[in-house]
MILO-742335 format. One line per 10 residues: number of its first residue (from 1); their letters; for each residue x, y, z of C-alpha. Coordinates in steps of 0.25 Angstrom, whole numbers, padded with zeros to 4 digits. Example, Ala and Ser with C-alpha at 12.3 -4.5 7.8 and 13.67 -1.06 7.14 Angstrom:
<nodes>
1) AS) 0049,-0018,0031 ~ 0055,-0004,0029
</nodes>
This chain:
<nodes>
1) MLGVIDYLFQ) 0215,-0257,-0287 ~ 0200,-0253,-0289 ~ 0196,-0263,-0278 ~ 0205,-0257,-0268 ~ 0200,-0242,-0272 ~ 0185,-0247,-0271 ~ 0189,-0253,-0257 ~ 0195,-0240,-0253 ~ 0182,-0231,-0257 ~ 0172,-0242,-0252
11) DNHYMSIIGI) 0167,-0237,-0238 ~ 0179,-0227,-0237 ~ 0189,-0237,-0234 ~ 0199,-0227,-0240 ~ 0196,-0218,-0227 ~ 0197,-0228,-0220 ~ 0212,-0231,-0224 ~ 0215,-0215,-0222 ~ 0209,-0216,-0209 ~ 0219,-0228,-0205
21) IVIIGIAVLF) 0231,-0219,-0208 ~ 0225,-0207,-0203 ~ 0223,-0215,-0189 ~ 0238,-0221,-0190 ~ 0244,-0208,-0194 ~ 0237,-0201,-0182 ~ 0243,-0212,-0173 ~ 0257,-0209,-0179 ~ 0255,-0193,-0178 ~ 0254,-0195,-0163
31) SNNKRSINPL) 0263,-0205,-0161 ~ 0273,-0202,-0149 ~ 0286,-0209,-0156 ~ 0283,-0208,-0172 ~ 0298,-0213,-0176 ~ 0296,-0226,-0166 ~ 0282,-0231,-0173 ~ 0285,-0244,-0179 ~ 0278,-0244,-0192 ~ 0279,-0260,-0195
41) RALIAFLMQV) 0273,-0263,-0182 ~ 0261,-0252,-0184 ~ 0258,-0257,-0197 ~ 0258,-0272,-0191 ~ 0248,-0268,-0182 ~ 0241,-0260,-0191 ~ 0240,-0272,-0201 ~ 0236,-0280,-0190 ~ 0225,-0271,-0186 ~ 0220,-0271,-0200
51) VFGFLILKTT) 0221,-0287,-0202 ~ 0213,-0289,-0189 ~ 0202,-0279,-0195 ~ 0202,-0287,-0208 ~ 0202,-0300,-0201 ~ 0189,-0295,-0193 ~ 0181,-0289,-0202 ~ 0185,-0295,-0215 ~ 0187,-0310,-0215 ~ 0177,-0320,-0212
61) AGIEAFKYVS) 0185,-0326,-0200 ~ 0187,-0313,-0192 ~ 0171,-0309,-0194 ~ 0168,-0323,-0190 ~ 0177,-0323,-0178 ~ 0172,-0309,-0173 ~ 0157,-0311,-0176 ~ 0159,-0325,-0167 ~ 0167,-0317,-0156 ~ 0157,-0306,-0156
71) GGVEELYKFA) 0147,-0315,-0156 ~ 0152,-0321,-0143 ~ 0154,-0307,-0138 ~ 0138,-0306,-0140 ~ 0135,-0319,-0133 ~ 0143,-0314,-0120 ~ 0134,-0303,-0120 ~ 0122,-0313,-0117 ~ 0130,-0318,-0104 ~ 0132,-0303,-0100
81) GKGTEFVFGP) 0116,-0302,-0101 ~ 0114,-0313,-0092 ~ 0120,-0306,-0080 ~ 0113,-0292,-0084 ~ 0100,-0299,-0085 ~ 0101,-0306,-0072 ~ 0105,-0292,-0066 ~ 0096,-0282,-0074 ~ 0085,-0292,-0077 ~ 0075,-0285,-0089
91) LADARGPWGF) 0083,-0274,-0090 ~ 0094,-0281,-0096 ~ 0085,-0283,-0109 ~ 0087,-0274,-0119 ~ 0074,-0277,-0126 ~ 0066,-0272,-0115 ~ 0061,-0259,-0117 ~ 0073,-0251,-0109 ~ 0081,-0257,-0121 ~ 0096,-0258,-0119
101) VFAIKALPVI) 0101,-0252,-0107 ~ 0117,-0249,-0107 ~ 0119,-0251,-0091 ~ 0112,-0263,-0091 ~ 0115,-0271,-0104 ~ 0129,-0266,-0108 ~ 0137,-0262,-0095 ~ 0135,-0276,-0089 ~ 0142,-0284,-0101 ~ 0154,-0275,-0097
111) VFFSALMALL) 0153,-0281,-0083 ~ 0151,-0295,-0088 ~ 0162,-0295,-0100 ~ 0172,-0289,-0089 ~ 0169,-0301,-0080 ~ 0172,-0311,-0092 ~ 0185,-0305,-0096 ~ 0190,-0305,-0082 ~ 0185,-0320,-0082 ~ 0193,-0323,-0095
121) FHLGIVQIIV) 0204,-0315,-0090 ~ 0205,-0323,-0077 ~ 0205,-0337,-0086 ~ 0217,-0331,-0095 ~ 0208,-0332,-0108 ~ 0209,-0316,-0110 ~ 0225,-0318,-0108 ~ 0226,-0329,-0118 ~ 0218,-0321,-0129 ~ 0226,-0308,-0126
131) KCISFVMRPI) 0239,-0316,-0126 ~ 0237,-0323,-0139 ~ 0234,-0310,-0147 ~ 0245,-0303,-0140 ~ 0253,-0315,-0143 ~ 0250,-0313,-0158 ~ 0251,-0299,-0158 ~ 0262,-0294,-0150 ~ 0274,-0299,-0161 ~ 0266,-0295,-0172
141) LGTSGAETLS) 0265,-0281,-0166 ~ 0278,-0279,-0158 ~ 0271,-0274,-0146 ~ 0274,-0279,-0131 ~ 0267,-0290,-0124 ~ 0261,-0282,-0115 ~ 0255,-0271,-0124 ~ 0251,-0283,-0134 ~ 0243,-0289,-0122 ~ 0237,-0276,-0117
151) VVASSMLGQT) 0233,-0272,-0131 ~ 0226,-0286,-0134 ~ 0219,-0286,-0121 ~ 0214,-0272,-0123 ~ 0205,-0278,-0134 ~ 0197,-0287,-0123 ~ 0199,-0279,-0110 ~ 0198,-0264,-0105 ~ 0208,-0252,-0108 ~ 0212,-0256,-0093
161) EAPLLVKNYM) 0210,-0270,-0091 ~ 0219,-0275,-0103 ~ 0233,-0267,-0098 ~ 0230,-0276,-0085 ~ 0235,-0287,-0093 ~ 0249,-0281,-0094 ~ 0249,-0272,-0080 ~ 0261,-0279,-0075 ~ 0270,-0273,-0087 ~ 0263,-0258,-0088
171) ARMTNSEMHL) 0272,-0251,-0079 ~ 0283,-0254,-0088 ~ 0276,-0253,-0101 ~ 0282,-0244,-0113 ~ 0274,-0231,-0117 ~ 0270,-0238,-0129 ~ 0266,-0252,-0123 ~ 0257,-0243,-0112 ~ 0252,-0233,-0124 ~ 0246,-0246,-0131
181) IMLSGMAHLS) 0240,-0251,-0118 ~ 0233,-0237,-0117 ~ 0229,-0236,-0132 ~ 0225,-0251,-0134 ~ 0215,-0249,-0122 ~ 0209,-0236,-0129 ~ 0208,-0244,-0143 ~ 0199,-0256,-0138 ~ 0187,-0260,-0131 ~ 0187,-0269,-0119
191) GSILAVYGMM) 0178,-0282,-0121 ~ 0168,-0278,-0111 ~ 0165,-0265,-0117 ~ 0165,-0271,-0131 ~ 0155,-0281,-0127 ~ 0146,-0269,-0123 ~ 0148,-0261,-0134 ~ 0143,-0274,-0141 ~ 0131,-0276,-0133 ~ 0128,-0261,-0137
201) GVPIVHMMSA) 0127,-0266,-0151 ~ 0143,-0261,-0157 ~ 0148,-0272,-0166 ~ 0155,-0281,-0158 ~ 0164,-0288,-0170 ~ 0169,-0274,-0173 ~ 0172,-0269,-0159 ~ 0179,-0283,-0157 ~ 0187,-0281,-0170 ~ 0190,-0266,-0165
211) SVMAVPGAIL) 0196,-0273,-0153 ~ 0205,-0283,-0162 ~ 0209,-0272,-0171 ~ 0213,-0263,-0160 ~ 0224,-0271,-0153 ~ 0234,-0270,-0167 ~ 0227,-0255,-0168 ~ 0231,-0252,-0154 ~ 0245,-0256,-0156 ~ 0246,-0249,-0169
221) ISKILVPEVE) 0242,-0235,-0165 ~ 0249,-0236,-0151 ~ 0263,-0239,-0157 ~ 0260,-0228,-0166 ~ 0257,-0217,-0154 ~ 0267,-0225,-0144 ~ 0277,-0232,-0151 ~ 0286,-0242,-0143 ~ 0300,-0235,-0141 ~ 0303,-0244,-0129
231) EPETSGAKSV) 0306,-0260,-0125 ~ 0292,-0266,-0119 ~ 0294,-0276,-0107 ~ 0285,-0284,-0115 ~ 0290,-0285,-0129 ~ 0294,-0295,-0138 ~ 0291,-0309,-0132 ~ 0289,-0307,-0116 ~ 0276,-0313,-0111 ~ 0266,-0304,-0103
241) QIPRETKNVL) 0259,-0309,-0092 ~ 0245,-0308,-0089 ~ 0240,-0306,-0075 ~ 0227,-0312,-0069 ~ 0223,-0306,-0058 ~ 0210,-0313,-0053 ~ 0210,-0325,-0043 ~ 0199,-0334,-0051 ~ 0187,-0333,-0060 ~ 0177,-0327,-0050
251) DAVSSGTSDG) 0187,-0317,-0047 ~ 0189,-0314,-0063 ~ 0174,-0312,-0064 ~ 0172,-0304,-0052 ~ 0184,-0295,-0055 ~ 0179,-0293,-0070 ~ 0165,-0290,-0066 ~ 0169,-0280,-0055 ~ 0177,-0273,-0066 ~ 0167,-0274,-0077
261) LRLAVNVAAM) 0158,-0267,-0066 ~ 0166,-0256,-0066 ~ 0169,-0254,-0080 ~ 0153,-0255,-0083 ~ 0151,-0244,-0072 ~ 0162,-0237,-0078 ~ 0156,-0238,-0091 ~ 0142,-0233,-0087 ~ 0147,-0222,-0079 ~ 0157,-0216,-0092
271) LIAFISLMAL) 0145,-0218,-0100 ~ 0135,-0209,-0092 ~ 0146,-0199,-0089 ~ 0150,-0198,-0104 ~ 0137,-0199,-0110 ~ 0131,-0189,-0101 ~ 0143,-0180,-0102 ~ 0143,-0180,-0117 ~ 0129,-0176,-0116 ~ 0132,-0165,-0108
281) IDYVLVSTLG) 0143,-0161,-0116 ~ 0135,-0163,-0129 ~ 0124,-0153,-0123 ~ 0134,-0141,-0122 ~ 0140,-0142,-0135 ~ 0126,-0144,-0142 ~ 0123,-0131,-0133 ~ 0135,-0123,-0136 ~ 0141,-0128,-0149 ~ 0127,-0133,-0156
291) MGLNVIFGKV) 0133,-0147,-0159 ~ 0135,-0160,-0149 ~ 0146,-0169,-0146 ~ 0141,-0179,-0157 ~ 0142,-0168,-0168 ~ 0156,-0164,-0163 ~ 0161,-0180,-0162 ~ 0156,-0181,-0176 ~ 0163,-0168,-0182 ~ 0176,-0173,-0176
301) FCWVAYLIGI) 0177,-0187,-0178 ~ 0170,-0190,-0191 ~ 0182,-0188,-0199 ~ 0187,-0199,-0190 ~ 0176,-0207,-0193 ~ 0177,-0205,-0208 ~ 0192,-0209,-0207 ~ 0189,-0224,-0202 ~ 0179,-0226,-0213 ~ 0165,-0221,-0207
311) PGYDTQVAGT) 0158,-0216,-0219 ~ 0154,-0202,-0221 ~ 0141,-0204,-0216 ~ 0143,-0208,-0202 ~ 0155,-0200,-0198 ~ 0148,-0192,-0190 ~ 0142,-0201,-0182 ~ 0154,-0210,-0181 ~ 0162,-0198,-0178 ~ 0154,-0195,-0166
321) LLGQKLAINE) 0155,-0208,-0160 ~ 0171,-0208,-0162 ~ 0171,-0195,-0155 ~ 0162,-0201,-0144 ~ 0171,-0213,-0142 ~ 0183,-0204,-0140 ~ 0176,-0194,-0132 ~ 0169,-0201,-0122 ~ 0170,-0217,-0125 ~ 0167,-0228,-0135
331) FVAYAEFIKS) 0154,-0232,-0125 ~ 0147,-0220,-0130 ~ 0152,-0219,-0144 ~ 0146,-0235,-0146 ~ 0134,-0231,-0140 ~ 0132,-0220,-0149 ~ 0137,-0228,-0160 ~ 0126,-0239,-0158 ~ 0115,-0228,-0161 ~ 0122,-0222,-0173
341) PLADRSRAIL) 0116,-0222,-0186 ~ 0130,-0228,-0192 ~ 0131,-0236,-0204 ~ 0136,-0250,-0202 ~ 0150,-0248,-0208 ~ 0153,-0235,-0199 ~ 0146,-0243,-0187 ~ 0156,-0255,-0189 ~ 0169,-0245,-0191 ~ 0164,-0237,-0179
351) TYALAGFANF) 0164,-0248,-0171 ~ 0179,-0249,-0172 ~ 0181,-0235,-0170 ~ 0173,-0235,-0156 ~ 0178,-0248,-0152 ~ 0190,-0244,-0141 ~ 0191,-0235,-0127 ~ 0198,-0224,-0133 ~ 0192,-0212,-0126 ~ 0196,-0201,-0117
361) SSMGIQIGGL) 0191,-0209,-0105 ~ 0201,-0221,-0107 ~ 0212,-0212,-0105 ~ 0206,-0210,-0091 ~ 0203,-0225,-0090 ~ 0217,-0229,-0094 ~ 0224,-0219,-0085 ~ 0217,-0223,-0074 ~ 0217,-0239,-0077 ~ 0231,-0240,-0082
371) GAICPSKREF) 0236,-0230,-0074 ~ 0230,-0239,-0061 ~ 0237,-0251,-0067 ~ 0251,-0243,-0069 ~ 0252,-0231,-0062 ~ 0266,-0230,-0068 ~ 0260,-0227,-0082 ~ 0250,-0217,-0077 ~ 0258,-0204,-0084 ~ 0260,-0212,-0097
381) LTKFGLRALL) 0244,-0216,-0096 ~ 0241,-0201,-0095 ~ 0251,-0196,-0106 ~ 0246,-0206,-0116 ~ 0232,-0208,-0115 ~ 0229,-0197,-0125 ~ 0238,-0204,-0136 ~ 0231,-0220,-0131 ~ 0217,-0212,-0133 ~ 0222,-0207,-0147
391) GGTLVNLLNA) 0228,-0221,-0150 ~ 0215,-0229,-0146 ~ 0207,-0221,-0155 ~ 0216,-0222,-0167 ~ 0216,-0237,-0164 ~ 0200,-0237,-0166 ~ 0199,-0228,-0177 ~ 0211,-0237,-0185 ~ 0202,-0249,-0182 ~ 0190,-0242,-0187
401) AIASLFI) 0196,-0238,-0199 ~ 0202,-0252,-0203 ~ 0190,-0258,-0199 ~ 0183,-0249,-0209 ~ 0192,-0255,-0220 ~ 0185,-0268,-0218 ~ 0170,-0265,-0215
</nodes>
């Protein structure tokens, strides 16, 4: 008994448990049909999320496996660097007097990883991985084949790319299925973006762990916010076919490269616009109120940071980063995260909290992207966008609170 008490007060673990209860409680509070929430399935999803976190962070096999995978990802950076060096020459060497230039060192990685993922998808490797994980998780969690497939794929693909796997079913999906697809897109990071953050210095192991934990976490929170009250077309043992639209390997690489280029340009443009606007808004606030955005974010979100297990001395900085992630995007938050004077434990916990696309601009991305895939669902996308944003944010925070129990 004394051991349990000691553990609860060590590193404020008791606060993480309170945070978990509060996060799930917020999801219940904002549920659109509280009576239809399935407590058993919610409990199973939560326990799976906790088990994933425990296996990855506390078992030798889990730690070694993820170190091996993250080491493989870091090796891939070297291959991406070959193309970058050929195009940009000495500018690609971060050891030069110009140091790490984001546009040269980070953005080309998006192009490379996008091409690589397209190639793996054409060869059927992505489908095998996704289907295997979906096959195991679907009967345990009681979700439909289509939504499970999209959620699992979100841990590797982007928030508008993963739904393409089930686009043939989307028009006939239930509200609960569509909401889960939206929420899971916001709760995850794509593989190509994750690679960029890893190159910037964000711990890859924790980001990958967050992606795995976010699969059951997204299902848990989504099925609380919008419980299933209909019969999905792909429920039970019904199989889901994954279309492959590229004609050959060269077509796949070319298509992936083009998609990666668009994403890289979009990322660069978004960063320029948002960081510039942030500087303008910050200047106006300092001039009128005497305090900038970072101070405001810190004061508003410091209690959230404390709830997920961040020590009191780091809550102001952590709250600022959480506010930036929600109001702007995780790119800006991680860029500041790298430079922030945070303790190692706070840094690890915060990596989980920031590891998702849940921000206001993602609502526009989803309405545009998913609306183009399935125009008949556009009204639903606009109606449930804020709820999905809330859900994605809660998943990221829940991941962080759970991880803090094992860090």
